[in-house]
C-alpha positions in Angstrom: -34.0 -11.6 -14.8 -35.2 -10.6 -11.4 -32.8 -8.3 -9.6 -32.2 -9.4 -5.9 -33.5 -7.4 -3.2 -31.3 -5.2 -1.1 -31.5 -7.2 2.1 -30.4 -10.2 0.1 -27.5 -8.3 -1.5 -26.5 -7.0 1.8 -26.7 -10.4 3.5 -24.6 -11.9 0.8 -22.0 -9.3 0.8 -21.7 -9.5 4.5 -21.2 -13.3 4.3 -18.5 -12.6 1.7 -16.7 -10.1 3.8 -16.9 -12.1 6.9 -15.4 -15.1 5.0 -12.8 -13.0 3.5 -11.8 -11.8 6.9 -11.4 -15.2 8.4 -9.2 -16.2 5.5 -7.0 -13.3 5.8 -6.6 -13.6 9.6 -5.9 -17.4 9.2 -3.2 -16.5 6.6 -1.7 -13.8 8.7 -1.6 -16.4 11.7 0.0 -19.1 9.9 2.5 -17.1 7.8 3.4 -14.3 10.3 6.9 -15.6 11.1 7.6 -15.4 7.3 6.3 -11.8 7.1 8.1 -10.8 10.4 11.5 -11.7 8.9 11.2 -9.6 5.9 13.4 -6.5 5.8 10.9 -4.0 4.7 8.2 -5.1 7.3 10.8 -4.7 10.1 12.0 -1.3 8.7 8.5 -0.2 8.4 7.5 -1.0 11.9 11.0 0.4 13.2 10.3 3.8 11.7 6.5 3.9 12.6 7.3 3.0 16.1 10.0 5.9 16.2 7.4 8.3 15.0 5.0 7.3 17.8 7.4 6.5 20.6 10.3 9.2 20.0 8.6 11.9 17.9 11.1 11.3 15.1 9.3 12.5 12.0 10.7 11.4 8.5 10.7 13.7 5.6 11.4 11.1 3.2 9.4 7.8 2.2 10.9 4.2 2.0 13.9 3.8 -0.3 13.5 2.2 -3.8 15.5 -0.3 -5.7 15.6 2.5 -8.6 17.0 5.1 -5.9 13.8 7.2 -6.2 12.6 9.1 -3.2 8.8 9.2 -2.3 6.5 11.1 0.1 6.7 9.9 3.9 2.9 9.4 3.8 3.4 5.6 4.0 5.2 5.9 7.2 2.6 8.1 8.8 -0.2 5.9 7.5 1.2 2.9 9.2 2.0 4.8 12.4 -1.5 6.0 12.7 -2.9 2.6 14.1 0.2 2.6 16.6 -1.3 5.6 18.4 -4.0 3.2 19.7 -1.5 0.6 20.6 2.3 0.4 19.7 2.6 -3.2 18.8 4.1 -5.1 16.0 0.8 -7.1 15.4 -1.1 -3.8 15.3 0.3 -3.3 11.9 -0.8 -6.9 10.8 -4.3 -6.5 11.7 -4.4 -2.8 10.1 -3.1 -4.4 6.9 -5.9 -7.1 7.2 -8.4 -4.1 7.6 -7.0 -2.4 4.4 -7.1 -5.7 2.5 -10.8 -6.2 3.3 -11.6 -2.7 2.2 -9.9 -3.3 -1.1 -12.4 -6.4 -1.4 -15.3 -4.1 -0.5 -14.2 -1.5 -3.0 -13.8 -4.0 -5.9 -17.3 -4.9 -5.3 -18.5 -1.2 -5.1 -16.5 -0.5 -8.4 -17.9 -3.6 -10.3 -21.5 -2.8 -9.3 -21.3 0.7 -10.6 -19.8 -0.1 -13.8 -21.6 -3.4 -14.7 -24.2 -4.5 -12.1 -24.8 -6.8 -9.1 -23.9 -9.9 -10.8 -20.4 -8.8 -12.0 -19.8 -7.3 -8.7 -20.3 -10.7 -6.7 -18.3 -12.7 -9.2 -15.4 -10.1 -9.0 -15.5 -10.2 -5.1 -15.5 -13.8 -5.0 -12.5 -14.1 -7.5 -10.6 -11.3 -5.9 -11.6 -12.2 -2.3 -10.4 -15.7 -2.4 -7.4 -15.4 -4.7 -4.2 -17.0 -3.2 -2.0 -14.0 -4.3 -4.4 -11.4 -2.9 -4.9 -13.3 0.3 -1.2 -13.4 0.8 -1.1 -9.6 0.8 -2.6 -10.0 4.2 0.4 -11.8 5.6 2.4 -8.6 6.2 2.0 -4.9 5.6 4.0 -3.2 2.6 3.8 -0.2 0.2 2.0 -2.0 -2.6 -0.4 -3.7 -0.2 -1.4 -0.6 1.6 -1.7 1.3 -1.4 -4.3 -1.1 -3.3 -7.4 -0.2 -1.4 -6.9 3.4 -2.0 -6.2 3.4 -5.6 -9.3 1.1 -6.1 -11.4 3.6 -4.0 -10.3 6.6 -6.2 -11.5 4.5 -9.3 -14.8 3.8 -7.7 -15.3 7.4 -6.7 -14.5 8.3 -10.2 -17.1 6.0 -11.6 -19.6 7.2 -8.9 -18.9 10.8 -10.1 -19.3 10.0 -13.6 -22.6 7.9 -13.3 -24.3 9.9 -10.6 -22.8 13.2 -11.9 -21.6 14.3 -8.6 -18.6 16.7 -8.7 -17.8 16.0 -4.9 -17.1 12.4 -5.8 -14.7 13.3 -8.5 -12.8 15.6 -6.0 -12.6 12.9 -3.4 -11.3 10.6 -6.1 -8.6 12.9 -6.8 -7.3 13.1 -3.3 -7.4 9.2 -2.9 -5.5 8.7 -6.1 -2.9 11.3 -5.1 -2.5 9.4 -1.7 -2.2 6.3 -3.6 0.7 7.8 -5.6 2.4 8.7 -2.3 2.2 5.1 -1.2 3.7 3.4 -4.2 5.2 5.1 -7.3 3.7 2.1 -9.5 0.6 4.1 -9.5 2.2 6.6 -11.9 1.7 3.9 -14.6 -2.0 4.5 -14.7 -2.1 8.1 -14.1 -2.5 9.1 -17.9 -5.6 6.9 -18.0 -7.0 8.2 -14.7 -6.5 11.8 -15.9 -8.2 11.0 -19.2 -11.2 9.7 -17.3 -11.4 12.4 -14.8 -11.4 14.9 -17.6 -14.5 12.9 -19.1 -16.1 12.9 -15.8 -15.6 16.7 -15.4 -16.9 17.2 -19.2 -20.0 14.9 -18.3 -21.1 17.5 -15.5 -21.0 20.3 -18.1 -17.2 21.0 -18.3 -17.3 24.6 -16.8 -14.0 26.4 -16.3 -15.0 26.4 -12.6 -15.1 22.6 -12.5 -11.8 22.3 -14.4 -10.2 24.9 -12.1 -11.3 23.2 -9.0 -10.1 19.8 -10.2 -6.7 21.2 -11.2 -6.5 23.0 -7.9 -7.3 19.7 -6.0 -4.7 17.9 -7.9 -2.0 20.6 -7.1 -2.8 20.9 -3.4 -3.1 17.0 -2.7 0.3 16.5 -4.2 1.6 19.6 -2.8 0.8 18.8 0.8 1.4 15.2 0.6 4.8 15.6 -0.9 5.7 18.8 1.1 8.1 17.0 3.4 10.0 15.4 0.5 10.3 18.6 -1.2 11.8 20.2 1.6 14.2 17.2 2.1 15.3 17.1 -1.6 15.8 20.9 -1.8 18.0 20.8 1.2 20.0 18.0 -0.3 20.1 18.9 -3.8 19.2 15.6 -5.3 16.4 16.4 -7.8 18.8 16.1 -10.8 20.3 13.0 -9.6 17.0 11.4 -8.9 15.6 12.0 -12.4 19.0 11.2 -14.2 19.5 7.9 -12.6 15.9 6.7 -13.3 16.1 7.5 -16.9 19.6 6.1 -17.3 18.0 2.6 -16.3 15.0 2.6 -18.7 16.0 0.8 -21.9 13.8 -0.5 -24.7 15.8 -3.7 -24.9 15.1 -4.4 -21.1 11.5 -3.9 -22.0 11.5 -6.2 -24.9 13.3 -8.9 -23.0 10.9 -8.8 -20.1 7.6 -8.0 -21.7 6.4 -11.7 -22.4 7.7 -12.7 -18.8 5.7 -9.9 -17.2 2.5 -10.7 -18.8 3.2 -14.3 -18.1 3.7 -13.5 -14.4 0.5 -11.5 -14.4 -1.7 -14.2 -15.7 -0.3 -16.6 -13.0 -2.0 -14.4 -10.5 -5.3 -15.8 -11.9 -4.1 -19.2 -13.2 -1.8 -20.1 -10.3 2.0 -20.7 -10.2 1.8 -24.5 -11.1 2.8 -25.8 -14.4 0.5 -25.4 -17.3 -2.1 -28.1 -17.3 -5.2 -29.1 -19.3 -7.5 -27.3 -17.0 -5.5 -24.0 -17.4 -5.4 -24.3 -21.0 -9.1 -25.0 -21.2 -9.9 -21.8 -19.0 -7.6 -19.8 -21.1 -9.1 -20.8 -24.4 -12.8 -20.5 -23.0 -12.0 -16.9 -21.6 -10.3 -15.8 -24.8 -13.2 -17.0 -26.8 -15.9 -15.4 -24.6 -13.8 -12.2 -24.5 -13.7 -12.1 -28.3 -17.2 -12.7 -28.6 -18.1 -10.0 -25.8 -16.3 -7.3 -28.1 -17.8 -8.6 -31.3 -21.4 -9.2 -30.3 -23.6 -6.4 -31.5 -26.2 -6.9 -28.7 -23.6 -5.9 -26.2 -23.9 -2.5 -24.6 -21.6 -0.2 -26.5 -21.0 1.9 -23.3 -19.8 -1.3 -21.4 -17.6 -2.4 -24.1 -15.9 0.9 -24.1 -15.2 0.6 -20.3 -14.0 -2.9 -20.8 -11.5 -1.8 -23.4 -10.5 1.2 -21.4 -9.6 -1.2 -18.4 -7.8 -3.5 -20.8 -5.6 -0.7 -22.1 -5.0 0.6 -18.7 -3.8 -2.9 -17.6 -1.7 -3.4 -20.6 0.1 -0.1 -20.2 1.1 -0.9 -16.5 2.5 -4.2 -17.7 4.4 -2.5 -20.3 5.8 0.0 -17.9 6.6 -2.8 -15.5 8.6 -4.6 -18.0 11.2 -1.7 -18.1 11.8 -2.5 -14.3 12.8 -6.1 -13.8 14.6 -6.7 -10.3 17.8 -8.8 -10.5 16.9 -10.4 -13.7 13.1 -11.3 -13.2 9.8 -9.4 -13.4 8.4 -8.2 -10.3 4.7 -8.8 -9.5 4.1 -6.2 -6.9 4.0 -3.7 -9.7 0.7 -5.1 -10.7 -1.1 -4.0 -7.7 -2.6 -0.6 -9.0 -4.5 -2.7 -11.8 -5.4 -5.9 -10.2 -8.8 -4.9 -8.9 -9.5 -3.8 -12.6 -8.3 -7.0 -13.7 -10.6 -9.1 -11.6 -13.5 -6.9 -12.6 -12.6 -7.3 -16.5 -12.4 -11.2 -16.0 -15.7 -11.2 -13.9 -17.6 -9.2 -16.6 -16.6 -11.7 -19.3 -17.8 -14.7 -17.2 -21.0 -12.8 -16.4 -21.6 -12.3 -19.8 -22.3 -15.9 -20.4 -25.9 -16.9 -20.6 -25.6 -20.4 -19.3 -25.5 -20.3 -15.5 -23.7 -23.8 -15.4 -20.9 -22.5 -17.4 -20.5 -19.5 -15.2 -20.2 -21.6 -12.2 -17.9 -23.9 -13.7 -15.4 -21.0 -14.8 -15.6 -19.4 -11.3 -14.7 -22.7 -9.7 -12.1 -23.6 -12.1 -10.5 -20.1 -11.8 -10.5 -20.4 -7.8 -9.1 -23.9 -8.2 -6.2 -22.9 -10.3 -5.4 -19.7 -8.4 -5.8 -21.2 -5.0 -6.2 -25.1 -4.9 -7.0 -25.2 -1.2 -9.6 -22.3 -1.2 -12.4 -24.5 0.0 -10.6 -26.5 2.7 -9.0 -23.3 3.9 -12.2 -21.7 4.1 -13.8 -24.6 6.3 -10.7 -24.7 8.6 -10.9 -20.9 9.1 -14.6 -21.2 10.1 -13.9 -24.1 12.4 -11.0 -22.4 14.1 -13.1 -19.3 14.6 -16.0 -21.3 15.7 -14.1 -23.4 18.3 -12.0 -20.6 20.0 -13.0 -16.8 18.8 -10.8 -15.2 21.2 -7.6 -17.3 20.2 -8.2 -17.0 16.6 -7.7 -13.0 16.9 -4.7 -13.6 19.0 -1.4 -14.0 17.5 1.5 -14.1 20.2 4.8 -12.3 19.1 7.7 -14.5 18.8 11.2 -13.1 17.8 12.9 -14.5 14.8 14.8 -17.7 15.5 18.3 -16.3 14.8 17.8 -13.5 17.5 18.4 -15.6 20.6 21.9 -16.6 19.6 23.0 -13.0 18.7 21.5 -11.6 21.9 23.4 -14.2 23.9 26.6 -13.0 22.4 25.9 -9.3 23.1 25.1 -10.0 26.7 28.3 -12.0 27.0 30.4 -8.9 25.7 28.5 -6.5 27.8 29.2 -8.3 30.9 32.7 -9.5 30.2 33.9 -5.8 29.3 31.6 -4.3 32.0 29.9 -1.8 29.5 27.0 0.3 30.8 25.0 0.3 27.7 24.5 -1.3 24.3 26.3 1.0 22.1 29.2 -1.3 20.9 27.7 -3.5 18.0 26.4 -3.4 14.7 25.3 -5.8 11.9 25.9 -6.5 8.3 24.0 -8.8 6.0 25.6 -10.4 2.9 24.1 -12.6 0.3 25.0 -14.2 -3.0 24.0 -12.5 -6.2 23.0 -14.5 -9.3 26.6 -14.7 -10.3 27.7 -16.2 -7.0 29.4 -13.2 -5.6 28.6 -12.1 -2.2 27.4 -8.3 -1.9 26.0 -6.4 1.3 22.3 -6.3 1.5 20.9 -3.2 3.4 18.7 -5.3 5.5 20.0 -5.0 9.1 16.7 -3.8 10.4 16.0 -7.7 10.5 18.1 -7.6 13.7 17.6 -4.0 14.9 13.8 -4.0 15.0 13.3 -7.3 17.1 16.2 -6.2 19.3 14.4 -3.1 20.1 11.2 -4.9 20.8 12.9 -7.5 22.8 15.2 -5.2 25.0 12.8 -2.2 24.9 16.0 -0.1 24.5 16.3 2.6 21.8 19.2 1.3 19.6 18.4 3.3 16.2 17.2 6.6 15.1 15.2 7.9 12.1 17.5 9.3 9.5 16.3 10.7 6.2 20.0 10.6 4.8 20.4 7.0 5.4 19.3 4.7 2.7 16.8 2.7 4.9 15.5 5.7 6.7 17.2 4.9 10.0 20.7 4.6 11.4 22.3 2.7 14.4 23.2 4.7 17.5 26.2 2.6 18.0 30.0 2.9 17.3 30.2 -0.7 15.9 33.2 -1.9 17.8 31.8 -5.1 17.2 29.8 -6.2 14.0 27.9 -9.3 13.5 28.1 -10.4 10.0 25.3 -12.5 8.7 26.0 -14.8 5.9 23.3 -17.0 4.2 23.8 -20.4 5.6 25.5 -22.6 2.9 28.2 -25.2 2.8 31.0 -22.7 2.6 30.6 -19.2 3.8 34.2 -18.2 3.9 33.8 -16.1 0.8 31.1 -14.2 2.4 33.5 -13.4 5.1 36.4 -12.4 2.8 34.1 -10.0 1.0 33.1 -8.3 4.1 36.8 -7.9 5.3 37.6 -6.6 2.2 34.8 -4.1 2.3 35.5 -3.2 6.0 39.3 -3.4 6.5 40.4 -3.1 10.2 37.8 -5.8 11.5 39.1 -9.3 12.5 36.9 -12.4 13.0 36.5 -13.5 16.6 34.1 -16.5 16.4 31.4 -17.9 14.1 28.1 -19.6 15.3 25.1 -20.8 13.4 21.7 -18.8 13.8 19.4 -20.3 11.3 19.0 -19.5 8.6 22.4 -17.6 8.9 26.0 -18.3 9.7 27.1 -15.3 11.9 30.7 -14.0 12.3 31.4 -12.0 15.2 34.1 -9.4 14.2 35.9 -6.9 16.0 37.6 -3.6 15.1 41.4 -3.2 15.9 
């Protein structure tokens, strides 16, 4: 088989990246209102904005549902582009760049491990997968982490194949940074360290090489975690962090959620629709080809070892993820560290087929199942860009729909009581749990962040001791209680009044998607 020329490879890669960019910008444009109302997105911009605008520097990273603290590296990463322009949309476009880099790094890793054919198949499947494209809608820890962890894999592969120690050292730095961004990367750390040691051994395995690699690990983690070390040392929470996490890891939980976790993982590739004849055909065909891949004696034994290692790495992360279900369901964002590997694995299986027709059929079917509207969306994105390139890259900010009604009430209180500032109100968000009972959700940033954007007034302050990394600068004489809009939100109000004695309801009004109760402290 004739190897394509470098100019042709480069031209095809550029076309793939351009189409991937247009698809991601289109997704960001169309779904930005959805992402802009997420609590973590608002919290992330609020903290990053305060780093740049008010020189408030956090020592602790974003909170976790498992009450484990992490490095503040994520906050400083997303604050960096705001130095150029402090705008809510800058984070969105910064995230798109990160997602496009993830696509490029998948191509680089696949080409290093298996060749140009597998690289293009992996890039196509990864680049146009609906779940992967959706990561461009809003910036988030797992989304921001993904390109860095894939880059660390690629550098590790470069270091091994090209026998370049500098690549291995760079890989350590980027892998360490990935851990700082999201703890899910720790699930693949044992495999990473094993292959890192193999890479060092492949270079001769001198004591000097091992020593430099170990020192790089220590220095990378030490520097990136230093702010958190100081924070935890001052607050004495090391023991609590570890004991809380261990107390919530149970074999019974893993057993109950292992199969659902694997099922959710494969839905990334087969789509979230009900099982169909097409999906059964794809699964059966891929399983058969995978079995033949590993049993065929003609297949390169080294590539088989790499594929087996990738499969074990993916399986170990899914096993670890089954320990940590959120509110009774498996969580897909834990898959981010291995999604790039998974797409490369499937791409190599497809590329192992000798019949080009079957290769193309499988690629088209996988794309169709994972993203049924891929081809119409590509055509639409190209048309929109060709019609108005400037407008295509412009996304006007619109505050969330519920903000206007809340702002009106705030202005009325300020004028009626002749207050000088805006230090008299606060927010609470309550939502029903699966059992129907209302509980408080720590997501008030969905109000604070757009209010600071609209009023250009500092209403909050970065605070490492606060669960959500910030605290309001108000005395909460009034509290706006936001309840999920339903037929009867009175139970929501009752729970709030029980949790916050001394407050009395003044009025209620609808601000979609919430029923808002204005309460006042006696």
